[in-house]
N, C-alpha and C positions, 0 to 999 in steps of 0.2 A: 504494499499500500504506499503510494507516494503521498507527498504533502496535499496535492490537490484532492486526492481521494478521501484523505482524512478530513479535509475541510468539508466536502460534500456530505460525509457520514455525520460531522458535527451539525452542519446546517439542517440536516433532515432529522436528527435525534430530538433537538430542543423542542420543535413544534409537536412532534410525535408525543413526547412526554407531557406537553401541555395538554393536549387533546385526551391523553389518558387520564390525566389529574381530574378533568372536569366530568368524568363519568362516575356512576354509582359504584360503591365499593365493591360489589360482586363483579361487575364488568371490568372495573379497574384491575382487580386481581387477576383475572383472566388474561387481560391485555399485557400486564407485566410479566406473566408467566410465558406468553408468546414471545413477548421482545427478548426474554431472557434466553428462550431457546435459540432464537435467530442470532443473537450475540455470540452465544456459545458456539454455534456452528461456524460462524464466521472467524471467531478466535481459534477454533480446532481446524481450520482449513477447509470446512464444509465436508470433512470425512466421516462425521458422524450423522447416520440416518436412523431415525427412530420412528416406530409406528406409533401414531397418535391414538 
C-alpha cells in the first residue's frame, strides 16, 4: 500500500465510521463486526476466507 492508497482508505474510513455511529446499537454492532472482518482480511493479505 503506497501513500495514496493509505490516504484513500483514511478518507473512506472516517465517513463510514460516522455513518455507523448514527445507527441504532444492534445495527451498529453488526456494522462494526463487518468492518472488523474486512479490515482483518486486508491486514492479513486477503488470504483468510470464512463462511459467514
